[in-house]
C-alpha positions in Angstrom: 0.0 0.0 0.0 1.5 3.3 -1.0 1.6 6.6 0.9 -0.6 8.4 -1.7 -3.4 5.9 -1.1 -3.1 6.3 2.7 -3.1 10.1 2.5 -6.3 10.0 0.3 -8.0 7.6 2.8 -7.1 9.8 5.7 -8.2 13.0 3.9 -11.6 11.6 3.2 -11.9 10.2 6.8 -11.1 13.7 8.2 -14.2 14.9 6.3 -16.7 12.5 8.0 -18.8 14.8 10.2 -19.1 14.3 14.0 -22.1 12.1 14.7 -21.9 10.3 11.4 -20.2 7.1 10.1 -19.0 5.8 6.9 -17.6 2.4 5.7 -14.3 1.0 4.6 -15.9 0.2 1.2 -17.3 3.7 0.7 -13.9 5.2 1.3 -12.3 2.7 -1.0 -14.8 3.6 -3.7 -14.2 7.3 -3.2 -10.5 7.1 -3.7 -10.9 5.1 -6.9 -10.3 1.5 -5.6 -13.8 0.1 -5.0 -12.5 -3.4 -4.2 -9.9 -2.4 -1.7 -11.9 -1.9 1.5 -9.4 -4.1 3.4 -6.6 -1.8 2.3 -8.6 1.1 3.8 -8.8 -0.8 7.0 -5.0 -1.3 7.0 -4.4 2.3 6.3 -6.7 3.3 9.2 -4.7 1.1 11.6 -1.7 3.4 11.4 -3.5 6.7 10.9 -2.5 10.0 12.5 -4.4 11.0 15.7 -6.3 13.8 13.9 -8.0 11.2 11.7 -11.4 10.1 13.2 -10.8 6.4 12.6 -13.7 5.5 14.9 -16.2 6.9 12.3 -15.2 4.2 9.8 -17.0 0.9 10.3 -18.0 -2.1 8.2 -20.6 -1.8 5.5 -23.0 -3.8 7.6 -23.0 -1.2 10.4 -20.8 -3.3 12.7 -17.9 -1.9 14.6 -14.6 -3.3 13.5 -12.8 -2.1 16.6 -15.0 -2.5 19.7 -12.9 0.1 21.6 -14.4 2.7 19.3 -17.8 2.3 20.8 -17.1 4.8 23.6 -15.9 7.5 21.2 -19.0 7.0 18.9 -21.4 7.2 21.9 -19.6 10.4 23.0 -20.7 11.9 19.6 -24.3 10.8 20.1 -24.2 7.6 18.1 -26.1 4.8 19.7 -24.3 1.4 19.5 -25.9 -1.9 20.6 -24.1 -5.2 20.4 -21.3 -3.5 18.4 -23.8 -2.4 15.8 -24.7 1.2 14.9 -28.4 1.9 15.6 -30.0 3.8 12.7 -27.0 3.0 10.5 -28.7 4.0 7.3 -29.7 7.4 8.6 -26.2 8.1 10.0 -24.3 6.8 7.0 -22.1 9.4 5.3 -21.4 8.5 1.7 -18.4 10.4 0.4 -19.5 9.8 -3.2 -22.7 11.8 -2.5 -21.5 14.2 0.1 -18.3 15.5 -1.6 
């Protein structure tokens, strides 16, 4: 995975508004690599602290990192059994929002 890809992923993730979530797949599609959601996940693993990695979840609305639940709840997002409640309403799609 190259640095340009990582930077693109992080830049889009920085745009996800507080109280909203997006998916690894949506970010992959937005950077031009629709089949690379796992690469997005890897890029998020080493992201800078100013990147809100907790706002990026699986396409099914499930938290990939259980430790992010507290951060999401602090933003007003309800999480139950590691799933985002009202996922479809809270989903931020970079392809539509940017």
